C-alpha positions in Angstrom: 0.0 0.0 0.0 1.4 3.3 -1.0 1.8 6.0 1.6 -0.7 8.7 2.0 1.6 11.4 3.1 0.9 14.9 2.1 3.3 16.5 -0.5 6.4 17.8 1.0 6.9 21.6 1.3 10.4 22.7 1.8 11.9 26.0 2.5 13.4 27.5 -0.6 17.2 27.1 -0.8 18.7 30.5 -0.8 22.0 30.2 -2.5 24.7 32.4 -1.1 27.5 33.6 -3.3 30.4 35.1 -1.3 31.9 37.0 -4.2 28.5 38.6 -5.1 27.8 39.6 -1.5 31.2 41.1 -0.9 30.9 43.1 -4.1 27.4 44.3 -3.1 28.6 45.3 0.3 31.5 47.3 -1.2 29.1 48.9 -3.7 26.7 49.9 -0.9 29.6 51.3 1.1 30.8 53.3 -1.9 27.3 54.6 -2.6 26.8 55.7 0.9 30.2 57.5 0.9 29.4 59.2 -2.4 26.0 60.4 -1.1 27.7 61.8 2.0 30.3 63.6 0.0 27.9 65.1 -2.5 25.7 66.5 0.2 28.7 67.8 2.1 27.2 67.3 5.6 29.8 69.5 7.4 28.2 72.6 5.6 24.9 73.5 7.1 21.9 74.2 4.8 18.8 76.2 5.6 15.3 74.8 5.5 14.8 76.1 1.9 17.8 74.2 0.6 19.9 77.3 0.0 23.7 77.0 0.8 24.8 78.8 3.9 28.1 80.7 3.7 31.6 79.1 3.3 33.1 77.9 0.0 31.7 78.7 -3.4 30.0 76.0 -5.5 33.1 75.5 -7.6 35.4 74.9 -4.6 32.8 72.6 -3.1 32.8 70.4 -6.2 36.6 70.4 -6.3 36.9 69.3 -2.7 34.2 66.6 -3.2 36.0 65.3 -6.3 39.3 65.1 -4.4 37.8 63.3 -1.5 36.1 60.9 -3.9 39.4 60.2 -5.6 41.0 59.6 -2.2 38.3 57.1 -1.2 38.5 55.4 -4.6 42.3 55.0 -4.3 41.8 53.6 -0.8 39.3 51.0 -2.0 41.5 50.0 -4.9 44.5 49.6 -2.6 42.4 47.5 -0.2 41.3 45.3 -3.1 44.8 44.8 -4.3 45.9 43.8 -0.8 43.1 41.3 -0.5 44.0 39.7 -3.9 47.6 39.5 -2.8 46.9 37.9 0.5 46.6 34.0 1.0 43.0 34.3 2.0 42.1 36.0 -1.2 43.7 33.5 -3.5 41.7 31.6 -6.1 39.8 28.6 -4.7 39.9 29.8 -1.1 36.7 29.5 1.0 35.4 32.9 1.9 33.6 33.0 5.2 29.8 32.8 5.0 27.4 35.6 6.1 27.8 36.3 9.8 31.6 36.1 9.8 31.9 32.3 10.7 33.5 29.6 8.6 33.1 25.8 8.5 35.2 22.8 8.2 34.9 20.2 5.4 31.5 18.6 5.3 29.5 21.4 6.9 27.1 23.4 4.7 24.5 26.1 5.2 21.7 24.7 3.1 22.0 21.1 2.0 24.5 18.3 1.1 24.8 14.9 -0.6 27.2 12.0 -0.2 27.6 9.1 -2.5 30.3 6.6 -3.7 31.0 8.5 -7.0 32.1 12.1 -7.3 30.1 12.5 -10.5 26.9 11.5 -8.8 27.5 13.7 -5.7 28.0 16.6 -8.1 24.9 15.8 -10.0 22.9 15.7 -6.8 24.2 19.1 -5.8 23.2 20.5 -9.1 19.6 19.3 -8.5 19.6 21.1 -5.1 20.9 24.3 -6.7 18.2 24.0 -9.4 15.5 24.2 -6.6 15.1 20.5 -5.9 14.8 18.9 -2.5 16.6 16.1 -0.9 14.4 13.5 -2.7 15.2 15.0 -6.1 18.9 15.1 -5.3 18.9 11.5 -3.9 16.9 10.0 -6.7 18.9 11.8 -9.4 22.2 10.6 -7.8 20.8 7.0 -7.5 20.1 7.0 -11.3 23.5 8.4 -11.9 25.1 5.5 -9.9 23.0 3.1 -12.0 25.1 4.3 -14.9 28.6 4.7 -13.5 28.7 1.9 -10.9 27.1 -1.1 -12.7 29.0 -3.5 -10.3 27.0 -2.3 -7.3 23.7 -1.0 -8.5 21.7 -0.3 -11.6 18.2 -0.3 -13.1 18.1 -4.1 -12.3 18.9 -3.5 -8.6 16.5 -3.6 -5.6 16.2 -0.5 -3.5 15.4 0.3 0.1 15.1 3.8 1.4 14.2 5.9 4.5 12.9 9.5 4.1 12.4 11.9 7.0 10.2 14.9 6.3 11.2 17.8 8.5 7.9 19.7 7.6 5.6 16.9 9.0 8.1 15.1 11.3 7.1 11.8 9.7 9.5 9.1 8.4 8.6 6.9 5.5 10.1 3.6 4.4 10.6 2.7 0.8 10.9 -0.9 -0.4 11.1 -2.6 -3.8 8.7 -5.3 -2.8 9.4 -9.1 -2.7 12.0 -10.4 -5.2 10.4 -11.9 -8.3 12.0 -13.9 -11.1 12.0 -12.9 -14.7 13.9 -15.9 -15.9 16.0 -18.6 -14.1 18.7 -16.8 -12.1 17.5 -13.4 -13.3 15.4 -11.1 -11.0 12.7 -8.7 -12.2 14.2 -5.2 -12.3 12.6 -2.8 -9.7 14.7 0.3 -9.7 12.6 2.5 -12.0 9.2 2.0 -10.5 10.7 2.2 -6.9 12.5 5.5 -7.5 9.6 6.9 -9.6 7.2 6.1 -6.7 9.4 7.9 -4.2 9.8 11.0 -6.4 6.1 11.1 -7.3 5.2 11.4 -3.6 7.9 13.6 -2.3 9.9 15.2 -5.1 9.7 18.8 -6.3 11.4 19.0 -9.7 9.8 17.3 -12.8 10.7 13.6 -13.2 12.4 14.1 -16.6 14.8 16.7 -15.0 16.2 14.0 -12.8 17.1 11.8 -15.8 18.9 14.4 -17.8 22.3 13.9 -16.2 22.3 10.1 -16.1 21.1 9.9 -19.7 23.9 12.3 -20.8 26.5 10.2 -19.0 25.2 7.0 -20.6 25.1 8.6 -24.1 28.3 10.7 -24.1 30.4 8.5 -21.8 31.7 8.4 -18.3 35.2 7.5 -16.9 35.8 4.3 -15.0 36.6 5.2 -11.5 38.7 3.2 -8.9 35.8 1.2 -7.4 34.5 0.0 -10.8 38.0 -0.8 -12.0 38.8 -2.8 -8.9 35.5 -4.7 -9.2 36.3 -5.5 -12.9 39.8 -6.7 -12.1 38.4 -9.0 -9.4 35.3 -10.3 -11.2 36.6 -10.5 -14.8 34.6 -9.5 -17.9 32.6 -12.7 -18.6 29.2 -11.5 -19.8 30.2 -7.9 -19.5 31.7 -7.4 -23.0 31.8 -5.2 -25.0 30.5 -2.7 -22.5 33.3 -2.9 -19.9 36.2 -4.6 -21.7 38.8 -3.8 -24.3 38.6 -5.5 -27.8 40.9 -8.2 -26.6 38.5 -9.0 -23.7 40.6 -7.6 -20.9 38.8 -5.4 -18.3 38.8 -1.6 -18.6 41.1 0.2 -16.2 40.5 3.4 -14.2 40.2 6.4 -16.5 38.8 4.5 -19.5 35.7 6.0 -21.1 32.5 4.0 -21.3 29.4 4.7 -23.3 26.1 2.8 -23.0 23.8 4.1 -25.7 21.1 1.4 -25.1 20.9 2.4 -21.4 20.7 6.1 -22.5 17.7 5.2 -24.8 16.1 3.3 -21.9 16.5 6.3 -19.5 15.1 8.6 -22.1 12.0 6.4 -22.4 11.7 6.3 -18.6 11.8 10.1 -18.5 8.6 10.2 -20.5 6.7 7.8 -18.3 4.0 9.6 -16.3 3.5 6.8 -13.7 5.5 4.3 -11.6 4.1 1.3 -13.4 4.9 2.7 -16.9 8.4 3.5 -15.8 9.1 -0.1 -15.3 6.9 -1.6 -18.0 9.0 -0.1 -20.8 12.1 -1.8 -19.4 10.3 -5.1 -18.8 9.0 -5.4 -22.4 12.5 -4.9 -23.8 14.1 -7.4 -21.4 11.4 -10.0 -22.2 12.2 -9.6 -25.9 16.0 -10.0 -25.2 15.4 -13.2 -23.2 12.6 -14.6 -25.4 10.2 -14.8 -22.5 6.7 -13.4 -21.9 6.2 -10.1 -20.2 5.1 -10.8 -16.6 1.4 -10.1 -16.0 2.2 -8.4 -12.7 5.4 -6.4 -12.4 7.2 -5.3 -9.2 5.1 -3.4 -6.7 7.2 -1.1 -4.6 5.7 0.4 -1.5 5.8 3.4 0.7 4.8 2.9 4.3 5.4 4.4 7.8 8.8 3.6 9.1 9.3 1.4 12.1 10.2 3.4 15.2 11.6 3.1 18.6 10.8 6.0 21.1 13.5 6.6 23.7 14.6 9.4 26.0 16.9 11.0 23.4 14.3 11.0 20.6 12.9 8.5 18.2 14.7 6.0 16.0 13.3 5.2 12.6 14.2 2.3 10.2 12.9 0.2 7.4 10.5 -2.7 8.0 10.9 -6.3 6.9 12.2 -7.6 4.5 15.3 -5.7 5.8 17.5 -5.8 8.9 15.5 -2.9 10.3 13.5 -5.0 12.8 16.6 -6.8 13.9 18.4 -3.4 14.4 15.6 -2.0 16.6 15.5 -5.2 18.6 19.3 -5.0 19.3 19.0 -1.3 20.2 16.0 -1.8 22.5 17.7 -4.7 24.3 20.8 -2.6 24.9 18.8 0.5 26.1 16.7 -1.6 28.5 19.8 -3.1 30.0 20.3 0.2 31.8 23.9 1.1 30.8 24.5 0.5 27.1 28.1 -0.1 26.3 29.2 0.0 22.7 32.4 -1.9 23.3 33.8 -4.3 22.4 33.2 -4.2 18.6 30.9 -7.0 17.4 32.6 -9.7 15.4 32.1 -9.5 11.7 31.2 -12.8 10.0 33.7 -13.9 7.4 31.5 -14.8 4.4 32.8 -16.2 1.1 31.0 -13.4 -0.8 29.6 -10.3 0.7 26.7 -8.8 -1.3 27.8 -5.9 -3.3 25.7 -2.8 -2.6 25.5 1.0 -3.1 24.5 3.7 -0.6 23.9 7.4 -0.7 22.4 10.1 1.6 21.1 13.6 1.3 20.2 16.2 4.0 19.1 19.8 4.2 19.6 22.2 7.0 15.9 22.0 8.1 16.4 18.4 8.9 14.9 16.5 5.9 16.9 13.4 5.2 16.9 10.7 2.5 18.9 7.5 2.8 19.0 5.0 -0.1 20.7 1.6 -0.4 20.5 -0.8 -3.3 22.0 -4.1 -4.4 22.4 -6.5 -7.3 23.1 -9.3 -4.7 26.7 -9.6 -5.8 29.3 -7.9 -7.9 27.7 -7.2 -11.3 24.7 -9.2 -10.1 23.9 -12.0 -12.5 26.5 -10.7 -15.0 23.8 -10.8 -17.7 23.9 -7.6 -19.7 20.7 -7.1 -21.7 21.7 -6.1 -25.3 18.5 -4.2 -25.9 18.6 -2.1 -22.7 22.2 -2.0 -21.5 21.0 -3.1 -18.1 22.7 -5.6 -15.8 20.1 -7.8 -14.1 20.2 -8.8 -10.5 20.2 -12.5 -9.4 18.3 -11.6 -6.2 15.8 -14.2 -5.1 13.4 -14.6 -2.1 16.2 -16.5 -0.3 19.0 -14.0 -1.1 20.9 -12.4 1.8 20.8 -8.9 0.4 17.7 -7.9 2.3 19.2 -9.1 5.6 21.5 -6.2 5.9 19.7 -3.2 4.4 18.9 -1.1 7.5 19.1 2.7 7.1 18.5 4.5 10.4 17.3 8.0 11.3 17.5 9.4 14.8 15.3 12.5 15.3 16.0 14.4 18.5 13.4 15.0 21.1 10.7 17.5 20.3 11.7 19.4 23.4 15.1 20.1 21.7 14.8 23.6 20.1 17.6 22.7 17.7 15.6 19.7 16.4 18.8 17.9 15.3 18.4 14.9 13.0 20.9 12.1 12.3 20.9 9.7 9.4 23.1 6.6 9.0 23.2 4.1 6.1 25.7 1.4 5.7 26.8 -1.4 3.3 29.3 -4.0 2.9 28.6 -6.9 5.3 25.7 -9.1 6.4 26.5 -8.1 10.0 25.8 -4.5 9.4 22.9 -4.4 11.8 25.3 -5.1 14.6 27.7 -2.6 13.4 25.0 0.0 13.2 23.9 -0.8 16.7 27.4 -0.2 17.9 27.6 3.1 16.1 24.3 4.5 17.4 25.1 3.4 21.0 28.4 5.1 20.7 26.5 8.3 19.8 24.0 8.0 22.6 26.7 7.3 25.2 28.3 10.7 24.7 25.6 13.3 24.2 26.9 15.8 26.7 30.4 15.9 25.2 29.0 16.5 21.7 26.7 19.3 23.0 29.6 21.0 24.7 31.6 21.0 21.5 28.7 22.4 19.5 27.9 25.2 21.9 31.6 26.2 21.9 31.2 26.9 18.2 33.0 23.9 16.8 31.4 23.3 13.4 32.0 19.5 13.4 29.5 16.9 12.3 27.0 15.9 15.0 28.5 12.4 15.3 32.0 11.1 14.6 30.9 7.7 13.2 33.0 4.6 13.6 32.6 1.1 12.4 34.1 -2.3 13.3 35.5 -4.5 10.6 34.8 -4.1 6.9 32.0 -1.9 5.5 31.1 1.6 4.6 29.0 3.9 6.8 27.6 7.2 5.5 26.4 9.8 8.0 24.3 13.0 7.4 23.0 15.3 10.1 21.2 18.5 10.6 22.1 20.6 13.6 21.8 24.3 14.4 20.6 25.1 10.9 23.6 23.4 9.2 23.9 20.2 7.1 26.7 17.8 8.0 28.1 14.9 6.0 30.9 12.4 6.8 31.8 8.8 6.1 33.7 5.8 7.4 36.2 5.0 6.1 37.1 8.7 5.8 37.3 9.9 2.2 35.6 6.8 0.8 32.6 8.7 -0.6 32.7 12.2 -2.1 30.3 14.8 -0.8 29.0 18.1 -2.2 26.9 20.8 -0.6 25.7 24.3 -0.8 
């Protein structure tokens, strides 16, 4: 059943341009100075506007001109000194309005973090264009479907968690139960799932979100380090000619890849007015490639209220089954009821032969709206079946697959009594034991609230939480505190972020 939440209304993102504001301030200063000099305030005037005594009009204009020249020279000298100083060099970060500056990962309006710099940048562009966190997140997810085919794609399953700061509600997104298109090949669910999320909570037109991904697929993108590493480990069987050289060897980092079939598929999806039609176009082409009939009932993604756990520090939200969300809440509740939760020692990470490959991203705005998305092909490159008619790699996810056992995005909304209304979002990937790792992380955060509050009140613009994980995996964090958006990751530097 689809959610019945009202459309989201966000505050408009007011973009701040340091250079423009500094120029405007200097122009205002110069205008005020000019007006003062022209009126010559040190010479009294009578009520009728006639000049009273002193210098003649010619001498007054001469003095005013000289003073204007002196002020102009002073302003020019100050500008030259500013350009010559280290803080005025190209690429430096000018302090934002109010005279305070921020460290990396702290922004005034909104931010996005994802595994690919190209997709983080695309998400930021959607925010700048007037989009909200859902627009930015969905656009970045479609971008990752193009540039990271080893971890996600239009054939992947998606889970998501969206917190609406306007209503205070959190909504869970699921792709629905895994279904089979052909033996070993799962029905693709990405397009209807992401379209459903956008239709309920997005702001920009749906076609606008597909412009960037379609262009990347048509004109080409560069293989980055994660994709090159996955190709080297997996090999190119089933992936040629898309991701290999003419001799069959895998492409390396920096190689350019085009996927015109996928570009055409994304273009068709951009024209789909409904979630069902967004997936039907892909299903019909896939069925033709495989020589099978189009399924009578395609995937049915859902939006439903997130599962929650009230506690003294606020409310925890996560995704329902099929995901590790219920397990995560059970672990946290048991720890909190024990009286003195201790996050140490780190939980052991199971050593599995193959950990499901996955992709995560997160977006946040300074008002506290958060979107967390995680997706999986159930293994590196999924089934390794590349549809020739669509350019899509299909997943091999089945009802018994382990991928749904570790998808557990988490949002912590501070107590309603907290005037700052801080919100924390965590999303992780990389290991089936991620629920235990997430439990460790959130307990570490809850164990030191006073220390963090002291740092924040002292003016340190650090992220609300310094996340940590045990063992292997990737953890993305976003937070809204004191009208700022914060982003960070573990391991540090694993995932590029962009903000405004």
